[in-house]
C-alpha positions in Angstrom: 131.6 104.3 78.9 128.2 105.4 80.2 126.5 103.7 83.2 122.9 104.8 82.9 120.3 104.7 80.2 118.2 107.6 81.5 118.6 111.3 82.1 117.4 113.2 85.3 116.1 116.7 84.6 117.1 119.3 87.2 113.4 120.0 87.6 113.1 116.7 89.4 115.3 118.1 92.2 113.1 121.2 92.4 109.9 119.1 92.5 111.3 117.0 95.3 112.3 120.1 97.3 108.8 121.6 96.8 107.2 118.3 98.1 109.6 118.3 101.1 108.7 121.9 101.9 105.0 121.5 101.2 105.0 124.3 98.7 103.0 124.5 95.5 104.4 125.5 92.1 102.5 128.8 92.4 104.1 129.6 95.7 107.6 128.7 94.3 106.9 131.0 91.3 106.1 133.9 93.7 109.3 133.2 95.6 111.4 133.0 92.5 109.9 135.9 90.7 108.7 133.7 87.8 105.3 132.8 86.4 103.7 129.5 87.5 104.1 128.4 83.8 107.9 129.0 83.9 108.2 126.9 87.1 106.1 124.1 85.6 108.3 124.1 82.5 111.4 123.7 84.7 109.9 121.0 86.9 108.9 119.0 83.8 112.3 119.4 82.1 110.9 121.4 79.2 112.8 124.6 80.1 116.6 124.7 80.9 118.1 126.0 84.1 119.7 129.2 82.9 122.4 131.0 84.8 119.7 133.5 85.9 117.4 130.6 87.1 120.3 128.9 88.9 121.0 132.1 90.8 117.4 132.5 91.9 117.1 128.9 92.8 120.4 129.1 94.8 118.8 131.9 96.9 115.5 130.1 97.5 116.6 126.5 97.9 119.6 125.0 99.9 121.1 123.9 96.5 123.8 126.3 95.4 123.6 128.0 91.9 126.7 126.1 90.7 125.0 122.8 91.5 121.9 123.7 89.6 124.1 124.5 86.6 126.0 121.2 87.0 122.7 119.3 87.2 121.5 121.0 84.0 124.8 120.2 82.2 124.6 116.6 83.3 121.0 116.3 82.1 121.8 117.8 78.7 124.9 115.6 78.4 123.0 112.4 79.3 120.2 113.2 76.9 122.6 113.8 74.1 124.5 110.5 74.9 121.3 108.5 75.0 120.1 109.9 71.7 123.5 109.2 70.2 123.6 105.7 71.5 120.1 105.1 70.1 121.4 106.2 66.7 124.6 104.2 67.0 122.7 101.1 68.0 121.4 100.8 64.4 125.0 99.9 63.4 125.6 97.2 66.0 124.8 94.5 63.5 127.6 95.7 61.2 130.3 94.9 63.8 131.5 91.4 63.4 131.0 89.3 66.5 134.7 88.4 66.5 135.7 92.1 66.3 133.6 92.8 69.3 135.0 89.8 71.2 138.5 91.0 70.3 137.9 94.4 71.8 136.6 92.7 75.0 139.6 90.4 75.0 142.1 93.3 74.9 140.1 95.2 77.6 138.8 98.1 75.5 135.1 97.4 76.1 132.8 95.3 78.2 129.8 95.9 75.9 128.0 93.3 74.0 125.2 93.5 71.5 122.8 93.5 74.4 123.9 97.1 74.9 124.3 97.9 71.2 124.8 101.7 71.5 127.6 101.2 74.0 129.3 98.6 71.8 129.3 100.9 68.7 130.4 103.9 70.8 133.4 101.9 72.2 134.1 100.5 68.7 134.3 104.1 67.3 136.4 105.3 70.2 138.9 102.5 69.6 139.2 103.5 66.0 139.2 107.3 67.0 136.1 108.3 65.0 133.3 110.4 66.2 130.6 109.0 64.0 129.9 105.7 62.1 129.8 107.7 58.9 133.3 109.1 59.5 134.6 105.6 60.1 133.0 104.2 57.0 134.3 107.1 54.9 137.8 106.6 56.1 137.7 102.9 55.2 136.3 103.7 51.8 139.2 106.1 51.1 141.8 103.5 52.1 140.2 100.7 50.0 138.9 102.5 47.0 140.6 105.9 46.9 143.9 107.1 45.4 146.0 104.7 47.4 143.8 101.6 46.9 144.9 98.3 45.3 142.8 96.7 42.6 143.3 93.3 44.1 141.8 94.6 47.4 138.8 95.8 45.6 138.3 92.4 44.1 138.8 90.5 47.4 137.6 92.9 50.1 134.3 91.0 50.3 136.3 88.0 51.7 137.4 89.8 54.8 134.9 91.7 57.1 135.7 95.4 57.3 135.3 95.7 61.0 137.6 92.7 61.7 140.3 94.1 59.4 140.1 97.7 60.8 140.1 96.5 64.4 143.2 94.4 63.9 145.0 97.2 62.0 144.1 99.7 64.7 145.5 97.3 67.3 148.8 97.4 65.4 148.8 101.2 65.5 148.5 101.1 69.3 151.8 99.2 69.7 155.1 100.6 70.9 156.8 99.4 67.7 154.3 101.4 65.6 154.9 104.6 67.7 158.6 104.3 67.2 158.2 104.0 63.5 156.4 107.3 63.3 159.7 109.2 63.6 161.3 107.3 60.7 161.6 108.3 57.0 161.1 105.6 54.4 164.1 105.0 52.2 163.5 102.4 49.4 167.1 102.5 48.3 168.3 101.8 51.8 165.8 98.9 52.0 167.0 97.4 48.8 170.6 97.7 49.8 169.9 95.9 53.0 168.5 92.8 51.3 171.7 90.8 51.5 172.0 91.7 55.2 168.4 90.8 55.9 168.8 87.5 54.0 171.9 86.6 56.0 170.2 87.3 59.3 167.1 85.4 58.3 169.3 82.3 57.6 169.9 82.0 61.4 166.5 81.7 63.1 166.6 82.1 66.8 164.8 83.9 69.7 166.0 87.3 68.5 165.4 87.0 64.8 162.2 88.9 64.6 163.4 91.7 66.9 166.5 92.0 64.8 164.6 92.1 61.6 162.3 94.8 63.1 165.3 96.9 64.1 166.9 96.5 60.7 163.8 97.5 58.9 163.4 100.6 61.1 166.7 101.8 59.7 165.0 102.0 56.3 161.9 103.5 57.7 159.7 100.4 57.6 157.5 99.4 60.5 157.3 95.6 61.2 154.6 94.3 63.5 153.3 91.0 64.8 149.8 91.5 66.2 147.5 88.8 67.6 144.4 88.7 65.4 140.7 88.2 66.2 139.4 84.7 66.0 138.9 83.2 62.6 140.7 86.1 61.0 141.2 85.1 57.3 144.6 86.9 56.8 148.2 86.1 57.5 149.2 89.7 57.2 148.9 93.1 55.6 151.2 95.5 53.8 149.9 99.0 54.1 151.0 102.7 54.1 150.2 105.3 56.7 149.2 108.6 54.9 151.0 107.2 51.8 154.3 107.9 53.6 155.1 105.2 56.2 155.1 101.6 55.1 153.9 99.0 57.6 154.2 95.2 57.4 151.8 93.7 59.9 151.5 90.0 60.4 149.2 87.8 62.6 152.0 85.6 64.0 150.0 82.5 62.9 152.0 79.6 61.5 155.2 80.6 63.3 157.6 78.2 61.7 160.7 80.1 60.5 160.2 79.0 56.9 156.7 80.5 56.7 157.6 83.7 58.6 160.8 84.4 56.6 159.0 83.7 53.3 156.2 86.1 54.2 158.7 88.7 55.4 160.5 88.9 52.0 157.1 88.6 50.2 156.0 91.8 52.0 159.2 93.6 51.2 158.5 92.7 47.6 155.3 94.6 47.8 157.0 97.7 49.2 159.8 97.7 46.6 157.9 96.9 43.5 154.3 98.0 43.9 153.1 101.6 43.8 153.5 103.5 47.0 150.3 103.6 49.1 148.9 100.2 48.1 147.3 98.0 50.7 147.9 94.3 50.3 146.0 91.5 52.1 147.7 88.2 52.5 145.0 85.6 52.7 145.4 82.2 54.3 143.9 80.4 51.3 146.3 80.0 48.3 143.4 80.5 45.9 142.9 84.0 47.2 146.5 85.0 46.7 146.6 84.9 42.9 146.6 88.6 41.8 149.4 90.0 39.7 150.8 91.9 42.7 150.9 88.6 44.8 152.6 86.7 42.0 155.2 89.5 41.6 155.8 89.5 45.4 156.2 85.7 45.4 158.7 85.9 42.6 160.7 88.5 44.4 160.8 86.5 47.6 161.8 83.4 45.8 164.6 85.0 43.8 165.9 86.9 46.9 166.1 83.8 49.0 167.1 81.1 46.4 168.7 83.0 43.5 168.8 81.9 39.9 169.1 78.2 40.7 166.0 78.2 42.8 165.3 74.8 44.4 167.4 72.9 41.9 170.2 72.1 44.5 167.5 70.4 46.7 166.0 68.2 44.0 165.6 64.7 45.1 166.6 65.3 48.7 164.4 63.7 51.3 166.6 63.5 54.4 166.9 66.3 57.0 170.6 66.1 57.1 170.9 66.5 53.3 168.5 69.5 53.2 170.2 71.2 56.1 173.6 70.8 54.4 172.5 72.2 51.1 170.5 75.0 52.8 173.7 76.2 54.5 175.5 76.2 51.1 172.6 78.2 49.5 172.5 80.6 52.4 168.9 80.1 53.8 167.6 78.5 56.9 166.8 74.7 56.6 163.2 75.6 57.6 162.9 78.1 54.7 164.1 75.4 52.3 161.6 72.9 53.7 158.8 75.4 53.5 159.4 76.0 49.8 159.9 72.3 49.0 156.6 71.6 50.7 155.0 74.5 48.9 156.3 73.4 45.5 155.4 69.8 46.3 158.9 68.6 45.8 158.9 67.1 49.3 156.0 65.4 51.1 154.4 67.6 53.8 155.3 65.1 56.5 159.0 65.1 55.7 161.8 67.1 57.4 159.5 69.2 59.7 162.1 68.7 62.4 164.2 71.4 60.5 161.5 74.1 61.2 162.3 76.5 64.1 159.2 77.7 66.0 159.4 81.5 66.4 156.1 81.9 68.3 156.3 84.4 71.1 159.7 85.8 70.1 158.6 89.1 68.7 157.5 91.0 71.8 
């Protein structure tokens, strides 16, 4: 990050030296073997300090030739930076306030919109793009290109681009993501692991999420829990890196085991049954989760967890002890059963919440 909004031309140092020595530009020109115009151009920053000029100045002034060249390089660099920040500042209004706040929260920037060029520069550095246009083009490719999902095209206006990409990039910077880069996705392996994953999910405890993460890595799937920006409208995302590595990234909100486990198998449904490379957004609002792909993933999760009988074994049950007993027989956690009973409105939302296990803070 830059610390100045100005650039000092090397000629300023030459002008200061001339004043200290009581010399005119004409006298300096004679000493340097230049015309007075050439010296004036250097003093006013209109002519660069060339290696030849630096050598001559090094002989005439107490400043070494190397220092003159360093001053020149710093001046050119500062000028380029200032011009770049002026151009970047035009895009500051496109960065969501909560995306900027998120970058400050995780310590990647201290900039605010009062220093718009710095903010956009740091935003691009976080995303590893050299220009705003390159950043935009990359997002367009992911959302409208070969690997895009039609449902995303329909709903992308509901989630701010800069919020989404900032949260996704934060996931890419985790250790779990780095470990997953060495894996190879195996869909057959993932499908064969479903009974094992289901059995482990039936026993929610402090190591559940870590265990599920380790198990998915065996099939080449990256599973992440990443804290989101404020007012982030998603629960999670299923995406592919370069159409090769599948990533399930969740926000960690609503950390009851029923919700987490349901979402977990829902995302696996996307990986197994939707075209490779599609990017799926899991919105918080039910009305925004109604695409064909979402319905298909819901059906997969429900069948995987509850089988052909579905919730029939739980029909009419309202006591925690009853639901816990039947859940054990079915092979799901009581919290998962309660979550679905609430969701299907077969059980009042205030009933049996004591069966839910809070998994908050157990991933990392």
